[in-house]
Structures are given as structure tokens and as C-alpha cells.
C-alpha positions in Angstrom: 136.3 16.8 52.2 139.5 14.8 52.0 141.7 15.3 48.9 143.7 12.4 47.6 147.5 12.9 47.5 147.5 13.3 43.7 144.7 15.8 43.8 146.5 17.8 46.3 149.7 17.6 44.2 147.7 18.9 41.2 146.4 21.8 43.2 149.8 22.7 44.6 151.7 22.3 41.3 149.2 24.4 39.4 149.3 27.2 42.0 145.9 28.2 40.6 143.9 27.8 43.8 141.9 25.0 42.2 140.0 22.8 44.6 139.5 19.6 42.8 138.3 16.2 43.9 138.5 12.8 42.4 135.7 11.7 44.7 132.1 11.7 43.6 130.5 15.1 43.9 128.6 15.7 47.1 126.0 17.6 45.1 125.3 14.6 42.8 121.7 14.4 41.9 119.8 11.4 43.0 118.6 10.9 39.4 122.2 10.6 38.1 122.8 7.1 36.9 125.4 5.2 38.9 127.0 4.1 35.6 127.6 7.7 34.4 131.2 7.9 33.1 133.5 10.9 33.0 133.0 10.8 29.2 129.3 11.3 29.9 130.0 14.2 32.2 132.1 15.8 29.4 129.2 15.7 27.0 128.8 12.0 26.2 127.4 10.6 23.0 125.0 13.4 22.1 125.7 14.3 18.5 126.6 18.0 17.7 127.9 19.8 14.7 131.7 19.5 14.3 133.1 23.0 13.9 136.3 21.6 12.3 134.4 19.6 9.7 131.5 21.5 8.2 128.5 19.2 7.7 129.8 16.5 10.0 128.6 15.5 13.4 130.6 14.5 16.4 129.9 13.2 19.8 129.8 16.1 22.3 132.2 14.3 24.6 134.7 13.8 21.9 134.4 17.4 20.7 135.1 18.6 24.2 138.1 16.4 24.7 139.5 17.3 21.2 139.1 21.0 22.0 141.0 20.6 25.3 143.7 18.4 23.5 144.1 20.9 20.7 144.3 23.8 23.1 146.8 21.9 25.2 149.1 21.3 22.2 149.1 25.1 21.5 149.8 25.9 25.2 152.6 23.4 25.2 154.0 24.9 22.0 154.4 28.2 23.8 155.8 26.7 27.0 159.6 26.9 26.9 159.8 24.5 29.8 158.6 21.5 27.7 158.2 22.5 24.0 161.7 21.3 23.3 160.3 17.7 23.4 158.2 18.5 20.4 160.9 20.0 18.0 159.8 17.8 15.1 156.1 18.8 15.5 156.9 22.5 15.9 159.2 22.5 12.8 156.4 20.8 10.7 153.7 23.2 11.8 156.1 26.2 11.2 156.6 24.9 7.7 152.9 24.6 7.1 152.6 20.8 7.5 149.9 20.0 10.0 149.8 16.3 9.5 151.8 15.6 12.7 149.5 17.9 14.7 146.5 16.2 13.3 147.9 12.7 14.2 148.9 13.8 17.7 145.5 15.4 18.2 143.7 12.3 17.1 145.8 9.9 19.2 145.5 12.0 22.4 141.8 12.5 21.8 141.3 8.8 21.3 143.3 8.1 24.4 141.2 10.5 26.5 137.9 9.2 25.0 138.8 5.6 25.9 140.2 6.6 29.3 137.1 8.5 30.3 134.7 5.8 29.3 133.7 6.4 25.7 132.4 3.2 24.1 132.6 4.2 20.4 136.4 4.8 20.1 139.6 2.9 20.6 143.1 4.0 21.1 145.5 2.5 18.5 148.6 4.7 19.2 151.8 3.6 20.8 151.9 2.5 24.4 152.5 5.5 26.7 156.1 4.2 27.4 156.9 3.9 23.7 155.2 7.2 22.7 157.4 9.0 25.2 160.7 7.2 24.6 162.9 8.7 21.8 164.3 5.2 21.1 160.8 4.0 20.0 159.4 7.4 18.9 161.8 9.5 16.9 159.3 12.4 17.1 160.1 12.8 20.8 163.2 14.9 21.6 164.3 13.4 24.9 162.9 11.6 27.9 160.6 13.3 30.4 161.5 13.9 34.0 158.9 14.5 36.8 159.2 18.3 36.4 158.4 18.0 32.7 155.3 15.9 33.5 154.2 18.5 36.1 154.6 21.2 33.5 152.5 19.2 31.0 149.8 18.8 33.6 149.8 22.5 34.3 149.5 23.2 30.5 146.5 20.8 30.2 144.8 22.5 33.1 145.3 25.9 31.3 143.8 24.4 28.2 140.9 22.8 30.1 140.2 26.2 31.8 140.2 27.9 28.4 137.6 25.4 27.2 135.3 26.0 30.2 135.8 22.7 32.1 134.8 22.9 35.7 137.4 22.4 38.4 135.8 19.0 39.3 136.1 17.8 35.7 139.6 19.1 35.5 140.5 17.1 38.6 139.0 13.9 37.1 140.9 14.4 33.8 144.0 15.0 36.0 143.4 11.6 37.5 143.4 10.1 34.0 146.7 11.8 33.2 148.3 10.8 36.5 147.4 7.2 35.8 150.1 7.1 33.1 152.7 9.1 34.9 155.0 6.2 35.6 155.0 5.3 31.9 155.6 8.9 30.7 158.3 9.9 33.2 161.4 7.9 32.1 164.2 9.8 33.9 
């Protein structure tokens, strides 16, 4: 199997021995519809109970993505290589104010839902360039360099692993993340 350059970069950067592919799986079932999206692979539109909102239902794909996003935010909070970009958010959460965390979680989850093929959601947050530029987003503490972006990817992979995503799905989510690299890395 040939790995794309970005897939190989993800595997090398992470140093986790993950063999990922952005190519369709060789073991794909013949009954799998050709129109299946990454969102479908992550759980799709099947409705499940939302553990964060008792009595509410949520699409399984959205719940899975939100779980990875929330875990990634916590992993990043503990990552001294990049948590300095989120001083405002960390100060709020430390003071007991989770409104910024909730907003970030919603925006990132919406972004990933749309980017993976969900039909029932839209992303209404700032453009990736504006969201990662302190001149247009005072919640960001500095511009990101390539090493910062790579640390972010590594943290998302840790979070995805904690949430049980397969290496193949992690590779596909990585492709989504790398699609905005040039807008996020501004140094």
C-alpha cells in the first residue's frame, strides 16, 4: 500500500507506529455504499442518547466527534508545547467559567461534522485564518508555527485513540486537519 506524503508525515510525527491510510480500505465490503462519508463511518445520523444532556438525543457521528474534540481540548490543556496559545480559555476554565470551552467545543465539532460529510450541521465560526490570528481573535495568544501545528495533530491523535477511533479513521480525520494547515500555520 502506498501512503501519501501527509499520511507518512502524520505517522512519523506521532511516533506511535500508526499505519494510516487516506486511501479507501482494501477490506471495504461490497455492500458499502459508494456515497458513504467519513461522518457515516464515525457513526452517522443514527440517534443515540447524549450523555452530556440527559434526555436529549444526538447523532452518533456528532457525539463521536464531540468526544474527540473535548478530549483533544483537555490533552492540549496539558501540553506545555502548545497550551500557551489558549491562555484565555485556560484562565476561564480555572476560574470555573466553561462558556469559552463550550463555544470552542461546539465550533470545532461543527467544523469536523461539516468537513466529514454531515448534512444536518453548518460551521458558523470564524475562518480558520481568522480563528488562529490574534489580530482577529483576541482569544488566541500568538500565531502558530509548523511545529505547533504538528503538536496539535499529535494531541488530536491521542484524544482520538482515547475515544477508540481506529487507525484508519484517525488517518482520515488527520487528512481533514491537514486540509487547513496553510490557514492555521501563520509563521
